[in-house]
GUGUDO-344566 format. One record per residue (C-alpha): residue in one letter; x, y, z; residue number from 1. Coordinates in nm, 2 decimals. Example, Ala and Ser with C-alpha at 12.3 -4.5 7.8 and 13.67 -1.06 7.14 Angstrom:
BEGIN
<sefi = A | x = 1.23 | y = -0.45 | z = 0.78 | marti = 1>
<sefi = S | x = 1.37 | y = -0.11 | z = 0.71 | marti = 2>
***
This chain:
BEGIN
<sefi = M | x = -1.83 | y = -1.94 | z = -4.34 | marti = 1>
<sefi = R | x = -2.21 | y = -1.99 | z = -4.30 | marti = 2>
<sefi = T | x = -2.48 | y = -1.76 | z = -4.41 | marti = 3>
<sefi = A | x = -2.86 | y = -1.78 | z = -4.37 | marti = 4>
<sefi = N | x = -3.17 | y = -1.59 | z = -4.46 | marti = 5>
<sefi = V | x = -3.37 | y = -1.48 | z = -4.16 | marti = 6>
<sefi = A | x = -3.71 | y = -1.33 | z = -4.26 | marti = 7>
<sefi = G | x = -3.55 | y = -1.18 | z = -4.57 | marti = 8>
<sefi = R | x = -3.23 | y = -1.05 | z = -4.41 | marti = 9>
<sefi = L | x = -2.88 | y = -1.19 | z = -4.47 | marti = 10>
<sefi = V | x = -2.70 | y = -1.31 | z = -4.15 | marti = 11>
<sefi = L | x = -2.35 | y = -1.44 | z = -4.10 | marti = 12>
<sefi = R | x = -2.24 | y = -1.70 | z = -3.85 | marti = 13>
<sefi = K | x = -1.97 | y = -1.57 | z = -3.62 | marti = 14>
<sefi = D | x = -1.84 | y = -1.76 | z = -3.32 | marti = 15>
<sefi = D | x = -2.15 | y = -1.89 | z = -3.14 | marti = 16>
<sefi = G | x = -2.40 | y = -1.65 | z = -3.29 | marti = 17>
<sefi = W | x = -2.53 | y = -1.47 | z = -3.60 | marti = 18>
<sefi = I | x = -2.48 | y = -1.11 | z = -3.70 | marti = 19>
<sefi = D | x = -2.69 | y = -0.90 | z = -3.94 | marti = 20>
<sefi = V | x = -2.48 | y = -0.83 | z = -4.24 | marti = 21>
<sefi = E | x = -2.63 | y = -0.50 | z = -4.35 | marti = 22>
<sefi = R | x = -2.61 | y = -0.36 | z = -4.00 | marti = 23>
<sefi = A | x = -2.26 | y = -0.50 | z = -3.92 | marti = 24>
<sefi = S | x = -2.13 | y = -0.36 | z = -4.25 | marti = 25>
<sefi = G | x = -2.28 | y = -0.02 | z = -4.20 | marti = 26>
<sefi = G | x = -2.48 | y = -0.06 | z = -4.52 | marti = 27>
<sefi = R | x = -2.19 | y = -0.17 | z = -4.73 | marti = 28>
<sefi = F | x = -2.37 | y = -0.49 | z = -4.81 | marti = 29>
<sefi = A | x = -2.75 | y = -0.52 | z = -4.86 | marti = 30>
<sefi = A | x = -2.99 | y = -0.70 | z = -4.64 | marti = 31>
<sefi = E | x = -3.14 | y = -0.90 | z = -4.93 | marti = 32>
<sefi = P | x = -2.96 | y = -1.24 | z = -4.94 | marti = 33>
<sefi = Q | x = -2.96 | y = -1.29 | z = -5.31 | marti = 34>
<sefi = E | x = -2.77 | y = -0.97 | z = -5.38 | marti = 35>
<sefi = I | x = -2.46 | y = -1.09 | z = -5.20 | marti = 36>
<sefi = F | x = -2.36 | y = -1.34 | z = -5.47 | marti = 37>
<sefi = E | x = -2.28 | y = -1.06 | z = -5.72 | marti = 38>
<sefi = R | x = -2.01 | y = -0.94 | z = -5.47 | marti = 39>
<sefi = W | x = -1.92 | y = -1.28 | z = -5.32 | marti = 40>
<sefi = D | x = -1.54 | y = -1.23 | z = -5.32 | marti = 41>
<sefi = E | x = -1.56 | y = -0.89 | z = -5.16 | marti = 42>
<sefi = F | x = -1.81 | y = -1.02 | z = -4.91 | marti = 43>
<sefi = Q | x = -1.59 | y = -1.32 | z = -4.81 | marti = 44>
<sefi = A | x = -1.30 | y = -1.09 | z = -4.75 | marti = 45>
<sefi = W | x = -1.51 | y = -0.86 | z = -4.53 | marti = 46>
<sefi = A | x = -1.67 | y = -1.15 | z = -4.34 | marti = 47>
<sefi = E | x = -1.33 | y = -1.28 | z = -4.21 | marti = 48>
<sefi = G | x = -1.30 | y = -0.99 | z = -3.97 | marti = 49>
<sefi = A | x = -1.67 | y = -0.89 | z = -3.94 | marti = 50>
<sefi = E | x = -1.80 | y = -0.80 | z = -3.60 | marti = 51>
<sefi = G | x = -2.14 | y = -0.71 | z = -3.47 | marti = 52>
<sefi = P | x = -2.40 | y = -0.78 | z = -3.20 | marti = 53>
<sefi = S | x = -2.56 | y = -1.12 | z = -3.21 | marti = 54>
<sefi = V | x = -2.91 | y = -1.14 | z = -3.35 | marti = 55>
<sefi = A | x = -3.17 | y = -1.39 | z = -3.24 | marti = 56>
<sefi = V | x = -3.24 | y = -1.65 | z = -3.51 | marti = 57>
<sefi = D | x = -3.57 | y = -1.84 | z = -3.47 | marti = 58>
<sefi = E | x = -3.59 | y = -2.15 | z = -3.69 | marti = 59>
<sefi = S | x = -3.94 | y = -2.05 | z = -3.81 | marti = 60>
<sefi = D | x = -3.80 | y = -1.73 | z = -3.96 | marti = 61>
<sefi = L | x = -3.54 | y = -1.92 | z = -4.18 | marti = 62>
<sefi = L | x = -3.60 | y = -1.89 | z = -4.55 | marti = 63>
<sefi = S | x = -3.41 | y = -2.02 | z = -4.85 | marti = 64>
<sefi = P | x = -3.05 | y = -1.89 | z = -4.84 | marti = 65>
<sefi = V | x = -3.08 | y = -1.85 | z = -5.22 | marti = 66>
<sefi = P | x = -3.43 | y = -1.70 | z = -5.25 | marti = 67>
<sefi = S | x = -3.44 | y = -1.60 | z = -5.62 | marti = 68>
<sefi = P | x = -3.17 | y = -1.76 | z = -5.84 | marti = 69>
<sefi = R | x = -3.18 | y = -1.67 | z = -6.21 | marti = 70>
<sefi = Q | x = -3.11 | y = -2.03 | z = -6.31 | marti = 71>
<sefi = I | x = -3.19 | y = -2.36 | z = -6.14 | marti = 72>
<sefi = L | x = -3.02 | y = -2.65 | z = -6.31 | marti = 73>
<sefi = A | x = -3.08 | y = -3.01 | z = -6.19 | marti = 74>
<sefi = V | x = -2.91 | y = -3.34 | z = -6.28 | marti = 75>
<sefi = G | x = -3.08 | y = -3.67 | z = -6.31 | marti = 76>
<sefi = L | x = -2.95 | y = -4.03 | z = -6.26 | marti = 77>
<sefi = N | x = -2.63 | y = -3.91 | z = -6.10 | marti = 78>
<sefi = Y | x = -2.59 | y = -4.20 | z = -5.86 | marti = 79>
<sefi = R | x = -2.55 | y = -4.55 | z = -6.00 | marti = 80>
<sefi = D | x = -2.79 | y = -4.70 | z = -5.75 | marti = 81>
<sefi = H | x = -3.06 | y = -4.45 | z = -5.84 | marti = 82>
<sefi = A | x = -3.00 | y = -4.52 | z = -6.21 | marti = 83>
<sefi = D | x = -3.04 | y = -4.89 | z = -6.14 | marti = 84>
<sefi = E | x = -3.37 | y = -4.85 | z = -5.94 | marti = 85>
<sefi = S | x = -3.50 | y = -4.62 | z = -6.22 | marti = 86>
<sefi = G | x = -3.43 | y = -4.88 | z = -6.49 | marti = 87>
<sefi = F | x = -3.17 | y = -4.68 | z = -6.68 | marti = 88>
<sefi = A | x = -2.81 | y = -4.75 | z = -6.77 | marti = 89>
<sefi = V | x = -2.55 | y = -4.53 | z = -6.60 | marti = 90>
<sefi = P | x = -2.54 | y = -4.21 | z = -6.82 | marti = 91>
<sefi = E | x = -2.23 | y = -4.12 | z = -7.02 | marti = 92>
<sefi = T | x = -2.33 | y = -3.75 | z = -6.99 | marti = 93>
<sefi = P | x = -2.54 | y = -3.58 | z = -6.72 | marti = 94>
<sefi = P | x = -2.91 | y = -3.56 | z = -6.79 | marti = 95>
<sefi = V | x = -3.00 | y = -3.20 | z = -6.72 | marti = 96>
<sefi = F | x = -3.33 | y = -3.03 | z = -6.66 | marti = 97>
<sefi = T | x = -3.45 | y = -2.71 | z = -6.49 | marti = 98>
<sefi = K | x = -3.67 | y = -2.63 | z = -6.20 | marti = 99>
<sefi = F | x = -3.85 | y = -2.30 | z = -6.22 | marti = 100>
<sefi = V | x = -3.77 | y = -2.03 | z = -5.96 | marti = 101>
<sefi = S | x = -4.12 | y = -2.01 | z = -5.83 | marti = 102>
<sefi = S | x = -4.07 | y = -2.36 | z = -5.68 | marti = 103>
<sefi = V | x = -3.81 | y = -2.23 | z = -5.43 | marti = 104>
<sefi = T | x = -3.91 | y = -2.24 | z = -5.06 | marti = 105>
<sefi = G | x = -3.73 | y = -2.24 | z = -4.73 | marti = 106>
<sefi = P | x = -3.60 | y = -2.52 | z = -4.51 | marti = 107>
<sefi = Y | x = -3.91 | y = -2.56 | z = -4.28 | marti = 108>
<sefi = G | x = -4.29 | y = -2.55 | z = -4.31 | marti = 109>
<sefi = D | x = -4.57 | y = -2.70 | z = -4.51 | marti = 110>
<sefi = I | x = -4.57 | y = -2.79 | z = -4.88 | marti = 111>
<sefi = T | x = -4.90 | y = -2.83 | z = -5.06 | marti = 112>
<sefi = L | x = -4.94 | y = -3.16 | z = -5.24 | marti = 113>
<sefi = P | x = -5.08 | y = -3.12 | z = -5.60 | marti = 114>
<sefi = D | x = -5.28 | y = -3.40 | z = -5.76 | marti = 115>
<sefi = G | x = -5.08 | y = -3.69 | z = -5.87 | marti = 116>
<sefi = S | x = -4.79 | y = -3.89 | z = -5.73 | marti = 117>
<sefi = V | x = -4.53 | y = -3.67 | z = -5.54 | marti = 118>
<sefi = D | x = -4.19 | y = -3.83 | z = -5.47 | marti = 119>
<sefi = W | x = -3.89 | y = -3.72 | z = -5.26 | marti = 120>
<sefi = E | x = -3.52 | y = -3.67 | z = -5.38 | marti = 121>
<sefi = V | x = -3.27 | y = -3.54 | z = -5.13 | marti = 122>
<sefi = E | x = -2.98 | y = -3.36 | z = -5.30 | marti = 123>
<sefi = L | x = -2.66 | y = -3.17 | z = -5.24 | marti = 124>
<sefi = V | x = -2.70 | y = -2.83 | z = -5.40 | marti = 125>
<sefi = A | x = -2.41 | y = -2.61 | z = -5.52 | marti = 126>
<sefi = V | x = -2.45 | y = -2.23 | z = -5.54 | marti = 127>
<sefi = I | x = -2.24 | y = -2.03 | z = -5.79 | marti = 128>
<sefi = G | x = -2.04 | y = -1.74 | z = -5.65 | marti = 129>
<sefi = R | x = -1.85 | y = -1.63 | z = -5.96 | marti = 130>
<sefi = H | x = -1.95 | y = -1.60 | z = -6.32 | marti = 131>
<sefi = A | x = -1.85 | y = -1.93 | z = -6.48 | marti = 132>
<sefi = W | x = -1.81 | y = -1.97 | z = -6.85 | marti = 133>
<sefi = Q | x = -1.61 | y = -2.26 | z = -7.00 | marti = 134>
<sefi = V | x = -1.45 | y = -2.33 | z = -6.66 | marti = 135>
<sefi = S | x = -1.22 | y = -2.63 | z = -6.63 | marti = 136>
<sefi = R | x = -1.28 | y = -2.91 | z = -6.38 | marti = 137>
<sefi = D | x = -0.97 | y = -2.80 | z = -6.19 | marti = 138>
<sefi = E | x = -1.10 | y = -2.45 | z = -6.15 | marti = 139>
<sefi = A | x = -1.46 | y = -2.54 | z = -6.08 | marti = 140>
<sefi = W | x = -1.46 | y = -2.52 | z = -5.70 | marti = 141>
<sefi = E | x = -1.33 | y = -2.17 | z = -5.72 | marti = 142>
<sefi = H | x = -1.66 | y = -2.07 | z = -5.87 | marti = 143>
<sefi = V | x = -1.88 | y = -2.22 | z = -5.59 | marti = 144>
<sefi = A | x = -2.00 | y = -1.98 | z = -5.32 | marti = 145>
<sefi = G | x = -2.13 | y = -2.26 | z = -5.10 | marti = 146>
<sefi = L | x = -2.33 | y = -2.58 | z = -5.06 | marti = 147>
<sefi = T | x = -2.68 | y = -2.63 | z = -4.92 | marti = 148>
<sefi = V | x = -2.94 | y = -2.90 | z = -4.88 | marti = 149>
<sefi = G | x = -3.22 | y = -2.94 | z = -5.14 | marti = 150>
<sefi = Q | x = -3.52 | y = -3.15 | z = -5.21 | marti = 151>
<sefi = D | x = -3.60 | y = -3.21 | z = -5.58 | marti = 152>
<sefi = L | x = -3.97 | y = -3.29 | z = -5.51 | marti = 153>
<sefi = S | x = -4.13 | y = -3.45 | z = -5.82 | marti = 154>
<sefi = E | x = -4.48 | y = -3.51 | z = -5.93 | marti = 155>
<sefi = R | x = -4.42 | y = -3.83 | z = -6.13 | marti = 156>
<sefi = E | x = -4.73 | y = -3.84 | z = -6.34 | marti = 157>
<sefi = L | x = -4.68 | y = -3.50 | z = -6.50 | marti = 158>
<sefi = Q | x = -4.30 | y = -3.55 | z = -6.51 | marti = 159>
<sefi = L | x = -4.33 | y = -3.87 | z = -6.72 | marti = 160>
<sefi = S | x = -4.64 | y = -3.77 | z = -6.93 | marti = 161>
<sefi = G | x = -4.61 | y = -3.80 | z = -7.31 | marti = 162>
<sefi = P | x = -4.56 | y = -3.76 | z = -7.59 | marti = 163>
<sefi = V | x = -4.23 | y = -3.64 | z = -7.43 | marti = 164>
<sefi = P | x = -4.15 | y = -3.62 | z = -7.06 | marti = 165>
<sefi = Q | x = -4.22 | y = -3.29 | z = -6.87 | marti = 166>
<sefi = F | x = -3.94 | y = -3.30 | z = -6.62 | marti = 167>
<sefi = S | x = -3.93 | y = -2.92 | z = -6.56 | marti = 168>
<sefi = L | x = -4.30 | y = -2.89 | z = -6.50 | marti = 169>
<sefi = G | x = -4.33 | y = -3.20 | z = -6.29 | marti = 170>
<sefi = K | x = -4.06 | y = -3.07 | z = -6.06 | marti = 171>
<sefi = S | x = -4.17 | y = -2.71 | z = -6.03 | marti = 172>
<sefi = H | x = -4.49 | y = -2.70 | z = -5.83 | marti = 173>
<sefi = P | x = -4.48 | y = -2.43 | z = -5.56 | marti = 174>
<sefi = G | x = -4.26 | y = -2.55 | z = -5.28 | marti = 175>
<sefi = F | x = -4.09 | y = -2.82 | z = -5.49 | marti = 176>
<sefi = A | x = -3.74 | y = -2.67 | z = -5.44 | marti = 177>
<sefi = P | x = -3.68 | y = -2.64 | z = -5.07 | marti = 178>
<sefi = L | x = -3.33 | y = -2.51 | z = -4.98 | marti = 179>
<sefi = G | x = -3.14 | y = -2.45 | z = -4.66 | marti = 180>
<sefi = P | x = -3.12 | y = -2.42 | z = -4.37 | marti = 181>
<sefi = C | x = -2.80 | y = -2.23 | z = -4.45 | marti = 182>
<sefi = L | x = -2.52 | y = -2.19 | z = -4.71 | marti = 183>
<sefi = V | x = -2.18 | y = -2.33 | z = -4.61 | marti = 184>
<sefi = T | x = -1.86 | y = -2.24 | z = -4.80 | marti = 185>
<sefi = P | x = -1.65 | y = -2.54 | z = -4.94 | marti = 186>
<sefi = D | x = -1.36 | y = -2.47 | z = -4.71 | marti = 187>
<sefi = E | x = -1.57 | y = -2.56 | z = -4.40 | marti = 188>
<sefi = F | x = -1.57 | y = -2.93 | z = -4.49 | marti = 189>
<sefi = G | x = -1.30 | y = -3.18 | z = -4.42 | marti = 190>
<sefi = N | x = -1.37 | y = -3.34 | z = -4.76 | marti = 191>
<sefi = R | x = -1.62 | y = -3.14 | z = -4.97 | marti = 192>
<sefi = D | x = -1.64 | y = -3.42 | z = -5.22 | marti = 193>
<sefi = D | x = -1.76 | y = -3.68 | z = -4.97 | marti = 194>
<sefi = L | x = -2.06 | y = -3.58 | z = -4.76 | marti = 195>
<sefi = E | x = -2.34 | y = -3.80 | z = -4.63 | marti = 196>
<sefi = L | x = -2.69 | y = -3.72 | z = -4.73 | marti = 197>
<sefi = G | x = -3.03 | y = -3.88 | z = -4.67 | marti = 198>
<sefi = C | x = -3.39 | y = -3.83 | z = -4.59 | marti = 199>
<sefi = S | x = -3.67 | y = -3.99 | z = -4.39 | marti = 200>
<sefi = V | x = -4.05 | y = -4.00 | z = -4.42 | marti = 201>
<sefi = N | x = -4.24 | y = -4.01 | z = -4.09 | marti = 202>
<sefi = G | x = -3.92 | y = -4.12 | z = -3.91 | marti = 203>
<sefi = E | x = -3.84 | y = -4.40 | z = -4.15 | marti = 204>
<sefi = E | x = -3.51 | y = -4.36 | z = -4.34 | marti = 205>
<sefi = V | x = -3.57 | y = -4.39 | z = -4.71 | marti = 206>
<sefi = Q | x = -3.25 | y = -4.25 | z = -4.86 | marti = 207>
<sefi = K | x = -2.89 | y = -4.26 | z = -4.75 | marti = 208>
<sefi = G | x = -2.58 | y = -4.20 | z = -4.96 | marti = 209>
<sefi = R | x = -2.25 | y = -4.01 | z = -5.00 | marti = 210>
<sefi = T | x = -2.16 | y = -3.75 | z = -5.25 | marti = 211>
<sefi = S | x = -1.84 | y = -3.94 | z = -5.33 | marti = 212>
<sefi = Q | x = -2.08 | y = -4.18 | z = -5.51 | marti = 213>
<sefi = L | x = -2.18 | y = -3.91 | z = -5.76 | marti = 214>
<sefi = I | x = -2.12 | y = -4.02 | z = -6.12 | marti = 215>
<sefi = F | x = -2.05 | y = -3.66 | z = -6.22 | marti = 216>
<sefi = S | x = -1.90 | y = -3.47 | z = -5.93 | marti = 217>
<sefi = V | x = -1.96 | y = -3.10 | z = -5.85 | marti = 218>
<sefi = P | x = -1.65 | y = -3.00 | z = -6.05 | marti = 219>
<sefi = D | x = -1.75 | y = -3.22 | z = -6.34 | marti = 220>
<sefi = L | x = -2.10 | y = -3.07 | z = -6.35 | marti = 221>
<sefi = I | x = -1.97 | y = -2.71 | z = -6.34 | marti = 222>
<sefi = A | x = -1.72 | y = -2.78 | z = -6.61 | marti = 223>
<sefi = R | x = -1.98 | y = -2.95 | z = -6.84 | marti = 224>
<sefi = L | x = -2.26 | y = -2.69 | z = -6.77 | marti = 225>
<sefi = S | x = -2.04 | y = -2.39 | z = -6.81 | marti = 226>
<sefi = G | x = -1.92 | y = -2.53 | z = -7.14 | marti = 227>
<sefi = V | x = -2.27 | y = -2.48 | z = -7.27 | marti = 228>
<sefi = L | x = -2.41 | y = -2.17 | z = -7.09 | marti = 229>
<sefi = P | x = -2.28 | y = -1.91 | z = -6.85 | marti = 230>
<sefi = L | x = -2.34 | y = -1.99 | z = -6.49 | marti = 231>
<sefi = L | x = -2.43 | y = -1.67 | z = -6.30 | marti = 232>
<sefi = P | x = -2.36 | y = -1.57 | z = -5.94 | marti = 233>
<sefi = G | x = -2.64 | y = -1.71 | z = -5.73 | marti = 234>
<sefi = D | x = -2.74 | y = -1.98 | z = -5.97 | marti = 235>
<sefi = V | x = -2.83 | y = -2.32 | z = -5.82 | marti = 236>
<sefi = I | x = -2.73 | y = -2.67 | z = -5.92 | marti = 237>
<sefi = F | x = -2.92 | y = -2.97 | z = -5.78 | marti = 238>
<sefi = T | x = -2.65 | y = -3.24 | z = -5.82 | marti = 239>
<sefi = G | x = -2.87 | y = -3.56 | z = -5.81 | marti = 240>
<sefi = T | x = -3.02 | y = -3.80 | z = -5.56 | marti = 241>
<sefi = P | x = -2.92 | y = -4.15 | z = -5.43 | marti = 242>
<sefi = A | x = -3.14 | y = -4.46 | z = -5.44 | marti = 243>
<sefi = G | x = -3.45 | y = -4.49 | z = -5.23 | marti = 244>
<sefi = V | x = -3.70 | y = -4.27 | z = -5.41 | marti = 245>
<sefi = G | x = -4.07 | y = -4.38 | z = -5.39 | marti = 246>
<sefi = M | x = -4.10 | y = -4.45 | z = -5.76 | marti = 247>
<sefi = G | x = -3.82 | y = -4.71 | z = -5.74 | marti = 248>
<sefi = R | x = -3.98 | y = -4.91 | z = -5.46 | marti = 249>
<sefi = T | x = -4.20 | y = -5.22 | z = -5.49 | marti = 250>
<sefi = P | x = -4.48 | y = -5.13 | z = -5.44 | marti = 251>
<sefi = K | x = -4.43 | y = -4.77 | z = -5.53 | marti = 252>
<sefi = R | x = -4.47 | y = -4.52 | z = -5.25 | marti = 253>
<sefi = F | x = -4.55 | y = -4.16 | z = -5.27 | marti = 254>
<sefi = L | x = -4.60 | y = -3.87 | z = -5.02 | marti = 255>
<sefi = A | x = -4.94 | y = -3.83 | z = -4.86 | marti = 256>
<sefi = D | x = -5.13 | y = -3.57 | z = -4.66 | marti = 257>
<sefi = G | x = -4.97 | y = -3.52 | z = -4.32 | marti = 258>
<sefi = D | x = -4.64 | y = -3.69 | z = -4.40 | marti = 259>
<sefi = E | x = -4.32 | y = -3.54 | z = -4.25 | marti = 260>
<sefi = L | x = -4.02 | y = -3.53 | z = -4.48 | marti = 261>
<sefi = V | x = -3.68 | y = -3.47 | z = -4.32 | marti = 262>
<sefi = S | x = -3.37 | y = -3.42 | z = -4.54 | marti = 263>
<sefi = H | x = -3.01 | y = -3.37 | z = -4.44 | marti = 264>
<sefi = V | x = -2.66 | y = -3.32 | z = -4.57 | marti = 265>
<sefi = E | x = -2.36 | y = -3.37 | z = -4.34 | marti = 266>
<sefi = G | x = -2.20 | y = -3.05 | z = -4.22 | marti = 267>
<sefi = I | x = -2.49 | y = -2.83 | z = -4.35 | marti = 268>
<sefi = G | x = -2.81 | y = -2.91 | z = -4.17 | marti = 269>
<sefi = T | x = -3.16 | y = -3.05 | z = -4.20 | marti = 270>
<sefi = L | x = -3.48 | y = -2.96 | z = -4.38 | marti = 271>
<sefi = R | x = -3.81 | y = -3.05 | z = -4.23 | marti = 272>
<sefi = H | x = -4.14 | y = -3.03 | z = -4.41 | marti = 273>
<sefi = R | x = -4.50 | y = -3.14 | z = -4.37 | marti = 274>
<sefi = L | x = -4.69 | y = -3.24 | z = -4.68 | marti = 275>
<sefi = V | x = -5.05 | y = -3.12 | z = -4.69 | marti = 276>
<sefi = R | x = -5.35 | y = -3.13 | z = -4.92 | marti = 277>
<sefi = A | x = -5.50 | y = -2.80 | z = -5.02 | marti = 278>
***
């Protein structure tokens, strides 16, 4: 199953087209995409037989499929090659930080560059569909509504400023959490634990990896995180980025005015953004 957010309305992929969920359900489910996660099991059951007229979906109208999560959790150094390029040992436990909800944006469009050094980090993003508290690794996938593509954009100077790092602030400028273009349920993948992901800057491939290379897999992360705090329906987990970030290069390279950043995850789709100075 695939869902998307078209100009603030929830749509569902059926056959070769999209249907408007509120209209097709006769108002049983709301148009607002974030609300569906509180009723995810009920929605999935309805969606199997859902019918309705196809609606036109213009790429420019697509917004984040998860527009207002209550919690955004992100994991650092979750690929060995990225830990190596960052100068850190492979972590024994996941380094976790937050991104603030005001940083969420959609899959296409312009993102304003703040002052400093802005870096790219393509990531697989897992979205919670059932309340998860002290969930075991074996049960973790049952709590995932779907997967989407994310960019953990990072302003490195603020992120690494002292006397202690400011990861959450450095990664939370407006537009620094693009998500989309759609949400795909785990059953849609041949192997949900092994998906290619990557990104390019101005057509040059800068990152490429597979989620099978994650140090802490999606089930590992859900088990560990839910052992500390409840994960709520609609919460978002950025799972980490492979090698190839700008800060890890020699010389270092950061995003500049006019750059085009394209990010993808196999089986989900592509994000496309232009970076602009205010």
